[in-house]
C-alpha positions as CSV (number, residue, x, y, z in Angstrom):
1,M,128.4,29.1,111.6
2,N,126.1,31.2,109.7
3,P,125.5,34.7,109.9
4,T,122.6,34.3,112.9
5,D,124.5,32.1,114.5
6,G,126.0,33.1,118.5
7,P,128.8,32.1,120.0
8,T,127.6,28.8,121.0
9,G,125.0,27.5,117.8
10,P,122.7,28.9,115.7
11,G,120.0,31.7,117.2
12,R,120.3,35.2,117.9
13,A,123.3,37.1,117.5
14,G,124.0,37.5,120.9
15,E,123.3,33.8,122.7
16,G,126.1,33.0,124.6
17,L,127.3,36.1,126.3
18,A,126.0,35.2,129.6
19,A,128.5,32.7,129.8
20,L,130.9,35.6,130.0
21,G,129.8,37.0,133.2
22,L,128.1,40.1,131.8
23,S,125.1,41.7,133.6
24,P,122.2,40.3,132.4
25,E,121.5,44.4,130.7
26,D,125.0,44.1,129.3
27,T,124.0,41.5,127.6
28,E,120.5,42.4,126.5
29,L,122.1,45.5,125.3
30,L,124.5,43.4,123.6
31,T,122.4,40.7,122.0
32,E,120.4,43.7,120.3
33,L,123.7,45.2,118.8
34,G,124.6,41.8,117.3
35,D,121.2,41.6,116.0
36,L,121.3,45.0,114.3
37,L,124.1,44.6,113.0
38,V,123.7,40.7,111.1
39,R,121.3,42.4,110.0
40,A,121.9,46.2,108.7
41,D,125.4,43.9,107.5
42,S,125.2,40.5,107.2
43,M,127.9,38.5,106.0
44,P,127.4,37.6,102.0
45,A,125.5,34.0,101.5
46,D,128.6,33.0,98.8
47,L,131.3,34.7,101.2
48,V,132.7,31.2,102.2
49,A,132.8,29.1,98.8
50,R,134.6,32.6,97.3
51,V,137.2,32.2,99.9
52,Q,137.2,28.7,99.1
53,F,137.6,29.4,95.4
54,A,140.7,32.2,95.8
55,L,142.6,29.2,97.7
56,E,142.2,26.6,96.5
57,L,144.6,27.4,93.8
58,E,147.3,24.7,92.5
59,D,151.1,25.7,94.3
60,P,150.3,28.9,96.0
61,Q,154.2,29.2,97.1
62,F,155.3,29.8,93.9
63,I,152.1,32.9,92.5
64,E,152.5,36.6,92.8
65,I,148.9,38.6,93.9
66,A,148.3,41.7,91.9
67,R,146.8,44.4,93.2
68,Q,143.5,45.6,91.1
69,T,144.5,49.1,90.3
70,D,142.0,50.7,88.2
71,T,138.0,49.4,88.4
72,R,136.5,52.9,86.4
73,Q,133.9,51.6,83.8
74,L,134.4,52.8,79.9
75,A,134.0,56.3,78.9
76,G,129.7,56.4,78.1
77,V,128.7,53.2,80.6
78,R,126.1,53.3,82.4
79,S,125.6,50.0,83.8
80,Q,127.4,46.9,83.9
81,A,125.8,45.5,80.9
82,G,128.3,47.1,78.9
83,P,132.1,46.9,78.7
84,S,133.6,47.6,82.1
85,T,138.1,47.9,82.1
86,M,139.9,46.8,85.0
87,T,143.6,46.8,85.5
88,F,145.7,44.7,87.9
89,T,149.4,45.4,88.6
90,V,152.2,43.3,90.2
91,E,156.0,44.3,90.7
92,D,156.7,44.2,86.3
93,L,153.5,43.2,85.0
94,T,150.6,45.1,84.6
95,V,147.5,43.2,83.5
96,M,144.3,45.2,81.5
97,V,140.7,43.3,80.6
98,S,138.1,45.1,79.3
99,L,135.2,42.7,80.0
100,A,132.1,42.9,77.3
101,P,128.9,41.1,77.7
102,A,128.5,37.7,75.7
103,T,126.5,35.0,75.0
104,G,126.5,33.2,78.7
105,G,128.5,35.5,80.0
106,H,131.7,37.8,79.0
107,R,134.2,38.5,76.4
108,F,137.9,39.2,78.2
109,D,139.9,41.3,75.6
110,G,143.5,41.7,77.6
111,W,146.6,43.0,77.2
112,L,149.8,41.9,79.0
113,V,152.4,44.9,79.8
114,P,155.7,43.7,79.1
115,S,154.6,41.8,76.3
116,G,155.6,38.4,75.3
117,P,154.8,34.4,74.8
118,H,152.5,34.0,78.2
119,T,149.8,32.2,78.8
120,V,146.6,33.4,80.9
121,E,144.7,31.2,82.5
122,V,140.9,32.2,83.4
123,R,139.0,29.9,86.4
124,V,135.6,30.3,86.8
125,S,134.0,28.9,90.2
126,G,132.0,25.6,88.9
127,H,133.3,25.8,85.0
128,T,136.4,24.3,83.4
129,T,139.5,26.8,83.3
130,L,139.6,28.6,79.9
131,T,143.0,29.3,78.5
132,A,144.9,32.1,76.1
133,A,148.1,33.1,74.3
134,A,148.9,36.2,74.4
135,D,150.2,37.9,71.2
136,D,153.5,39.2,70.6
137,G,151.8,42.7,71.9
138,G,150.3,41.0,75.0
139,R,147.1,40.8,73.5
140,F,144.4,38.0,74.1
141,V,141.0,37.0,74.0
142,L,138.7,34.9,75.2
143,A,135.4,35.0,73.7
144,N,132.7,33.7,76.8
145,V,134.5,33.4,80.3
146,P,131.0,32.1,81.8
147,L,129.1,34.5,84.9
148,G,130.7,33.4,88.6
149,C,133.3,34.2,90.8
150,T,136.2,33.9,88.7
151,Q,140.4,35.1,89.0
152,L,142.9,35.7,86.1
153,L,146.0,33.6,86.1
154,V,148.9,35.0,84.3
155,H,151.9,32.2,83.5
156,L,154.7,34.6,82.8
157,A,157.3,33.4,80.3
158,V,160.8,33.4,81.4
159,P,164.1,32.7,79.8
160,T,165.6,28.9,80.1
161,G,167.4,28.2,83.9
162,Q,165.1,31.3,85.4
163,R,162.4,30.1,87.8
164,A,158.8,29.9,86.4
165,R,156.3,32.9,87.7
166,T,152.7,33.3,88.6
167,V,150.7,36.0,88.4
168,V,146.9,35.7,89.9
169,T,144.3,39.1,90.0
170,P,141.9,39.2,93.0
171,T,138.8,37.5,92.7
172,I,136.2,38.9,89.8
173,M,132.9,38.9,90.8
174,R,130.7,38.7,87.4
């Protein structure tokens, strides 16, 4: 179903309302309101693809979802053309990543707190997954991440005998 589809298929947003037993005046009013909403705030064309990308994670039952806590750009930056920084948190992990323009994409400079020999995976829709190892200070770098619908997965290093943990960030659109 696309944004202009009504309950019975393609067409005006209000088609199919007559089947609900509404008066012709109510049907016309709701049809006009539906058409207005479609024009004013239609569904993004790539919404279905973004949702499918976010849901295709391997073995989602062992993944914790971080929440974005900071979307401020770095000081002195006036547009998306320059670096920006994002912070994500979940329970006992903070992920901060700075994105700067690079040839054909972005450079990701990131830090994990607490630090450790964690593995960071970057998924970009339609591209090969990129991987980086965090150093002893929790820093990781990915030099050329393609543009597109992106997620970071942090595979946390765990002591022997404990359950492996993976943390995923919300989707980043770049």
